[in-house]
C-alpha positions as CSV (number, residue, x, y, z in Angstrom):
1,M,0.0,0.0,0.0
2,F,2.7,2.6,1.0
3,A,4.9,1.7,-1.9
4,D,2.0,2.0,-4.4
5,V,1.1,5.5,-3.1
6,W,4.5,7.1,-3.2
7,R,5.8,5.4,-6.3
8,Q,2.8,6.9,-8.2
9,G,3.7,10.3,-6.8
10,E,0.4,10.7,-5.0
11,F,1.7,12.7,-2.0
12,R,-0.5,13.9,0.8
13,G,1.8,16.8,1.6
14,T,4.7,18.9,0.4
15,V,7.7,17.0,-0.7
16,I,10.5,17.6,1.8
17,L,13.2,15.2,0.8
18,T,14.5,14.3,-2.7
19,V,16.9,11.4,-3.4
20,T,18.8,11.4,-6.7
21,G,21.6,9.5,-8.3
22,N,21.6,5.7,-8.3
23,V,18.0,5.1,-7.5
24,A,16.2,2.1,-9.2
25,L,12.7,3.1,-8.1
26,P,12.2,6.8,-9.0
27,T,8.9,8.6,-8.3
28,R,9.6,11.4,-10.7
29,S,11.6,12.2,-13.9
30,E,14.3,14.7,-14.6
31,S,14.8,18.1,-13.0
32,S,13.4,21.1,-14.8
33,E,14.8,24.7,-14.6
34,D,11.2,25.9,-14.7
35,V,10.0,23.8,-11.8
36,D,13.0,23.0,-9.7
37,R,14.3,26.5,-9.1
38,F,16.0,25.7,-5.8
39,F,17.8,22.7,-7.3
40,T,18.8,24.9,-10.3
41,Y,20.0,27.7,-7.9
42,N,22.2,25.1,-6.2
43,D,23.5,23.7,-9.5
44,I,21.8,20.4,-9.0
45,T,20.3,18.5,-12.0
46,F,19.1,14.9,-12.2
47,D,17.5,12.5,-14.6
48,K,15.3,10.8,-12.1
49,A,14.5,11.1,-8.4
50,A,12.6,9.6,-5.5
51,Q,10.6,12.0,-3.4
52,F,9.2,11.9,0.1
53,D,6.7,13.9,2.0
54,V,6.3,13.8,5.8
55,A,3.7,11.0,5.6
56,A,5.9,8.9,3.4
57,L,8.8,9.2,5.8
58,Q,6.5,8.5,8.7
59,A,5.3,5.3,7.0
60,F,8.6,3.7,7.7
61,Q,9.4,2.0,11.0
62,Q,10.5,4.9,13.2
63,A,13.8,4.6,15.1
64,S,14.1,6.4,18.4
65,V,17.7,7.4,19.4
66,N,19.2,9.5,22.1
67,A,21.8,12.0,21.0
68,D,23.6,15.1,22.2
69,F,23.5,17.7,19.6
70,P,25.6,19.8,19.4
71,K,28.2,17.4,20.8
72,G,28.5,17.8,24.5
73,G,25.2,19.5,24.7
74,R,21.8,18.3,26.1
75,V,20.7,14.8,25.1
76,Y,17.5,14.7,23.1
77,L,15.3,11.9,21.8
78,F,15.3,12.0,18.0
79,E,12.7,10.0,15.9
80,G,12.6,9.1,12.3
81,P,13.4,6.3,9.8
82,L,16.8,4.8,9.4
83,L,18.7,6.2,6.4
84,K,19.2,2.7,5.2
85,D,15.4,2.0,5.1
86,V,14.8,5.2,3.2
87,L,17.5,4.4,0.6
88,D,16.6,0.7,0.4
89,S,13.0,1.6,-0.4
90,V,14.1,3.4,-3.6
91,G,16.5,0.7,-4.7
92,A,19.5,3.0,-4.0
93,E,22.9,1.5,-4.9
94,G,26.2,3.1,-4.4
95,E,29.2,3.6,-2.2
96,A,28.4,7.0,-0.7
97,V,25.9,9.8,-0.4
98,T,26.1,13.5,-0.5
99,I,23.6,15.0,2.0
100,R,22.7,18.7,1.3
101,A,21.1,21.2,3.6
102,L,19.0,24.2,2.7
103,D,21.8,26.6,3.6
104,G,24.1,24.9,1.1
105,Y,26.1,22.8,3.6
106,A,26.9,19.4,2.1
107,V,28.8,16.4,3.4
108,D,29.9,13.2,1.7
109,I,29.4,10.0,3.8
110,S,30.2,6.4,2.8
111,L,27.1,4.3,3.0
112,E,29.0,1.6,4.9
113,D,30.0,4.2,7.6
114,A,26.5,5.8,7.8
115,Y,24.7,2.5,8.1
116,A,27.2,1.2,10.7
117,A,26.8,4.3,12.8
118,G,22.9,4.0,12.7
119,A,22.1,7.1,10.7
120,V,18.5,8.3,11.2
121,V,16.6,10.8,9.0
122,A,15.0,12.5,12.1
123,L,11.6,14.1,11.8
124,K,11.2,14.9,15.5
125,R,13.2,16.0,18.5
126,D,11.7,15.2,21.9
127,G,8.4,14.4,20.2
128,I,8.1,17.8,18.4
129,P,8.3,17.8,14.6
130,F,11.1,19.8,13.1
131,A,10.2,23.1,11.4
132,I,12.0,25.1,8.7
133,G,14.1,27.6,10.7
134,D,14.7,24.9,13.4
135,F,16.5,21.8,12.2
136,G,13.8,20.8,9.7
137,P,12.5,19.6,7.6
138,T,14.7,16.7,8.4
139,H,18.0,16.2,10.3
140,V,20.5,13.3,10.0
141,V,21.4,12.2,13.5
142,F,23.3,9.3,15.0
143,P,22.7,7.5,18.4
144,R,25.7,9.0,20.0
145,A,24.3,8.9,23.6
146,D,23.1,5.3,23.1
147,R,26.4,3.9,21.7
148,A,29.8,4.1,23.4
149,D,31.5,3.6,20.1
150,L,30.0,6.9,18.8
151,A,30.9,9.0,21.9
152,D,33.8,10.7,20.2
153,M,32.0,11.3,16.9
154,N,32.1,15.0,15.9
155,D,29.2,16.9,14.4
156,D,30.4,17.0,10.7
157,W,27.9,14.4,9.5
158,W,25.0,15.8,11.5
159,V,23.3,17.7,8.7
160,W,20.2,19.6,9.6
161,S,17.6,21.1,7.3
162,I,18.3,18.5,4.7
163,Y,16.3,18.4,1.5
164,H,18.5,16.4,-0.9
165,I,20.5,13.2,-0.8
166,N,22.5,12.1,-3.8
167,V,23.5,8.4,-4.0
168,E,26.8,7.8,-5.8
């Protein structure tokens, strides 16, 4: 049921996350300068993409992780789907992803490292959905407070206000 809805592009809300690159199950075709002005502004073009609205991301099993963000700060409860589940759902294949934020910040992460560290595409912090101007619409987080092996992880991979993931 879920797959049928989003693969047909029948979204219930505004698209907040676009996955491009090596995706086998796209939900839309190539980018357009006329329609995709923010992508064009950021010099991003694509021939196919998978898109998600909040409801589509909420349809995945939600992970709950405790993490201090920024590092050394207060520990919060973050909730959202695992990055692996999101990418698997669109048949993503590759070695790495580039995760981009609305402010232009981008980071390259190997998929092996991201999956091993338990990357979550968080939609909520302490039960409150992210908003634009906060850390929303989505925020990549890791269970740093739950896992001793992540205690020394810096904040470089903790991209907030993400809207685009490119699979390479």
